C-alpha positions as CSV (number, residue, x, y, z in Angstrom):
1,M,95.5,107.7,130.8
2,A,93.7,111.0,130.2
3,T,96.1,112.7,127.7
4,P,98.7,110.7,125.7
5,R,102.1,112.3,125.1
6,V,103.7,112.2,121.7
7,L,107.4,112.6,120.9
8,I,108.0,114.0,117.5
9,L,111.6,113.3,116.6
10,R,113.6,116.0,114.9
11,A,116.9,115.6,113.0
12,P,118.9,117.7,110.6
13,G,116.8,118.1,107.5
14,T,113.3,117.1,108.9
15,N,110.8,119.8,108.0
16,C,107.3,118.4,108.8
17,D,107.7,118.3,112.6
18,S,105.6,121.5,113.3
19,E,102.7,120.2,111.1
20,A,102.9,116.8,112.9
21,Q,102.8,118.5,116.3
22,F,99.8,120.6,115.3
23,A,98.0,117.5,114.0
24,F,98.5,115.6,117.3
25,E,97.5,118.6,119.3
26,Q,94.3,119.0,117.2
27,A,93.5,115.4,118.0
28,G,93.9,116.0,121.8
29,A,97.4,114.9,122.6
30,I,100.4,116.6,124.2
31,A,103.1,116.7,121.5
32,D,106.8,117.7,122.0
33,R,109.4,118.1,119.3
34,V,112.6,116.5,120.5
35,H,115.9,116.5,118.7
36,L,117.6,113.2,118.0
37,N,120.7,114.3,119.9
38,R,118.7,114.9,123.1
39,L,117.2,111.4,122.8
40,R,120.6,109.9,122.2
41,D,121.9,111.6,125.3
42,D,119.0,110.3,127.4
43,P,117.3,107.3,125.7
44,K,115.1,106.7,128.8
45,L,113.3,110.0,127.9
46,L,111.3,107.9,125.4
47,R,109.6,106.1,128.3
48,E,107.7,109.3,129.2
49,Y,105.7,109.1,125.9
50,Q,103.1,106.9,124.5
51,V,103.5,107.7,120.8
52,L,106.7,108.2,118.7
53,M,106.5,110.0,115.4
54,I,109.2,110.3,112.8
55,P,108.0,113.1,110.5
56,G,108.8,113.9,106.9
57,G,111.5,116.0,105.3
58,F,115.0,115.2,104.1
59,S,116.9,113.9,107.1
60,Y,120.6,114.4,106.8
61,G,119.9,115.7,103.2
62,D,119.1,112.1,102.1
63,D,122.9,112.0,101.2
64,V,123.3,108.2,101.2
65,A,119.6,107.3,100.6
66,A,116.3,108.7,101.8
67,G,116.1,108.1,105.6
68,K,119.2,105.8,105.7
69,I,121.4,107.9,107.9
70,L,118.7,108.5,110.5
71,A,117.8,104.8,110.3
72,V,121.4,103.8,111.1
73,Q,121.5,106.2,114.0
74,L,118.2,104.9,115.4
75,A,119.2,101.2,115.0
76,H,122.7,101.7,116.4
77,F,122.1,104.1,119.3
78,L,118.4,103.5,120.2
79,G,117.5,100.1,118.8
80,D,116.9,98.4,122.2
81,E,114.9,101.3,123.5
82,L,112.7,101.5,120.4
83,R,112.0,97.8,120.4
84,E,111.1,98.0,124.1
85,F,108.9,101.0,123.3
86,R,107.0,99.0,120.7
87,D,106.7,95.9,122.8
88,R,105.1,97.8,125.6
89,E,102.1,98.3,123.3
90,K,102.9,101.9,122.4
91,L,102.6,103.4,118.9
92,I,105.1,104.4,116.3
93,L,104.3,106.5,113.2
94,G,106.5,107.3,110.3
95,V,105.4,109.6,107.5
96,C,107.3,110.0,104.2
97,N,111.0,110.3,105.3
98,G,109.8,108.8,108.5
99,F,108.5,105.8,106.7
100,Q,111.8,105.4,104.8
101,T,113.6,105.6,108.1
102,L,111.4,102.9,109.8
103,I,111.8,100.6,106.8
104,K,115.6,101.0,106.7
105,A,115.9,100.7,110.5
106,G,114.1,97.3,110.4
107,L,111.4,98.5,112.7
108,I,108.5,97.5,110.3
109,M,110.1,94.5,108.5
110,P,113.2,93.1,110.2
111,P,115.8,91.9,107.7
112,D,116.7,88.2,107.4
113,D,120.0,86.6,106.7
114,E,120.0,87.8,103.1
115,G,119.2,91.4,104.0
116,P,116.2,93.7,103.8
117,L,112.9,92.1,102.7
118,V,111.4,95.4,101.5
119,T,112.6,98.9,100.6
120,L,111.5,102.2,99.2
121,S,113.3,103.0,96.0
122,Y,113.2,105.8,93.4
123,N,109.9,106.8,91.9
124,T,109.3,105.5,88.4
125,H,108.3,109.0,87.3
126,G,110.7,111.1,89.3
127,Y,109.9,113.4,92.2
128,Q,106.1,113.8,92.7
129,D,104.3,116.6,94.5
130,R,100.5,116.2,94.3
131,W,97.3,115.4,96.1
132,L,96.0,111.8,95.9
133,Y,93.7,109.2,97.4
134,I,94.7,106.4,99.7
135,K,92.4,103.7,100.9
136,A,92.6,101.7,104.1
137,K,92.8,98.0,103.3
138,S,93.2,96.3,106.7
139,D,91.8,96.7,110.2
140,R,95.0,95.5,111.8
141,C,96.4,99.0,112.5
142,P,95.0,101.1,115.4
143,F,95.9,104.3,113.5
144,L,93.4,103.5,110.8
145,K,90.2,102.7,112.8
146,N,87.2,104.2,111.0
147,V,89.4,105.4,108.1
148,T,88.2,104.5,104.6
149,V,89.6,106.8,102.0
150,M,91.8,109.9,102.6
151,H,92.6,112.7,100.2
152,V,96.0,113.9,101.3
153,P,99.1,115.4,99.7
154,M,102.4,113.6,98.9
155,A,105.8,115.0,98.1
156,H,108.7,112.6,97.6
157,G,111.2,111.1,95.2
158,E,111.8,107.7,96.8
159,G,108.4,106.2,97.7
160,N,108.5,103.2,95.3
161,F,107.7,100.2,97.5
162,V,109.6,97.1,96.4
163,C,109.8,93.6,97.8
164,R,112.8,91.4,97.4
165,K,110.6,88.5,96.2
166,E,107.1,88.3,95.0
167,W,106.1,85.9,97.8
168,I,107.0,88.6,100.4
169,L,104.3,90.9,98.9
170,R,101.8,88.1,99.0
171,G,102.7,87.3,102.6
172,L,102.3,90.9,103.7
173,E,98.9,91.1,101.9
174,E,97.7,87.9,103.6
175,A,98.9,89.0,107.0
176,G,97.0,92.3,106.7
177,Q,100.2,94.4,107.0
178,I,99.6,96.3,103.7
179,V,97.2,98.7,105.3
180,L,97.0,101.6,102.8
181,K,96.9,101.5,99.0
182,Y,96.8,104.2,96.3
183,V,93.4,104.5,94.6
184,D,91.5,107.0,92.4
185,E,88.7,109.2,93.5
186,H,86.3,106.3,93.1
187,G,88.4,104.0,95.3
188,K,89.8,102.0,92.4
189,P,93.4,101.1,91.7
190,G,95.2,102.5,88.6
191,G,98.5,103.2,87.0
192,Y,100.3,106.5,87.1
193,P,99.4,109.0,88.4
194,V,96.9,107.1,90.7
195,N,99.9,105.1,91.8
196,P,102.4,108.0,91.8
197,N,105.6,106.2,92.4
198,G,105.3,102.7,90.9
199,S,104.9,100.9,94.2
200,Q,104.4,97.2,94.0
201,G,100.8,96.3,94.8
202,D,99.9,100.0,95.0
203,V,101.3,100.1,98.5
204,A,101.1,103.5,100.2
205,G,101.4,102.3,103.8
206,L,102.6,99.3,105.8
207,C,102.4,98.2,109.4
208,D,104.5,95.8,111.4
209,A,103.3,92.4,112.6
210,S,101.9,94.0,115.8
211,G,100.0,96.6,113.8
212,R,101.3,99.3,116.2
213,V,104.1,100.6,113.9
214,L,102.8,102.4,110.8
215,G,104.6,103.9,108.0
216,L,103.1,105.7,105.0
217,M,104.4,107.9,102.2
218,P,101.6,110.5,101.9
219,H,101.1,113.3,104.5
220,P,98.0,113.1,106.6
221,E,99.4,115.8,108.9
222,R,99.0,118.3,106.0
223,H,95.2,117.8,105.8
224,V,93.8,118.0,109.3
225,L,92.0,121.3,108.8
226,P,89.4,121.5,106.0
227,T,90.9,124.8,104.7
228,Q,94.1,122.9,103.9
229,H,92.4,121.2,101.0
230,P,93.2,123.1,97.7
231,R,89.6,123.0,96.5
232,W,87.6,123.8,99.6
233,T,86.3,127.1,98.2
234,R,84.9,125.3,95.2
235,E,83.7,122.0,96.8
236,G,82.6,123.3,100.1
237,L,84.0,123.3,103.6
238,K,84.2,119.8,105.2
239,Q,83.9,119.4,109.0
240,E,87.5,118.4,109.3
241,G,90.5,117.3,107.1
242,D,90.8,113.7,106.0
243,G,94.0,113.1,107.9
244,L,92.8,114.1,111.4
245,Q,91.1,110.8,112.1
246,L,94.5,109.0,112.0
247,F,95.9,111.2,114.7
248,R,92.6,111.0,116.7
249,N,92.8,107.2,116.6
250,A,96.3,107.3,118.2
251,V,94.9,109.4,121.1
252,E,91.9,107.3,121.6
253,F,93.9,104.1,121.6
254,F,95.4,105.1,124.9
255,K,92.3,106.8,126.3
256,G,90.4,103.6,125.7
């Protein structure tokens, strides 16, 4: 396949869909912004794409909980189609509110008889809007090939990754599903503000068992151009923004 196609899902309250489209186009994909209602009317539309992205924002105003209403819509109206999409070795990416949606829709960690295994709860220090470092910790996820440390922005109030039991966190670590962690500028873990939201295990990003579904709280789509970095005039202009490689990997996954 020469040029992968990306469906960027829009819903009331999402506000990072244009940045996501730009990032994928910079990486060489064809990216379309598609409203949820259109996909609900024609779920088979998803079959025309190789990548699904759920971008950041405040879907449905986060009125019940961050990403929860969109998650319920996806699970109820599009659950079978989304699972088929994933099982056909396609890619799914959720950033910030999109990560919250993937978690609460059970597309990264399916619930068991007792309920959800993991969730994203309120930050321990309230709403955070800052640049930070995240480090790739596993080679399981195609999105993170050749990614080491990214300096990217975050902006969220509910990014605190919590496991129902301690053994779940250990199991995710051993399985290589904890793919991104918060670190400092030297690549080392630390308390607040290095870990900005209190996440267990410093978790910034998680993939499903296949590795092809990735969710992360920080925003790689907001640092694909070097001039998007707040200190580029002082530190010098890099060849590209740190987040671009993640989107390029998605394109190359299908070209390869």
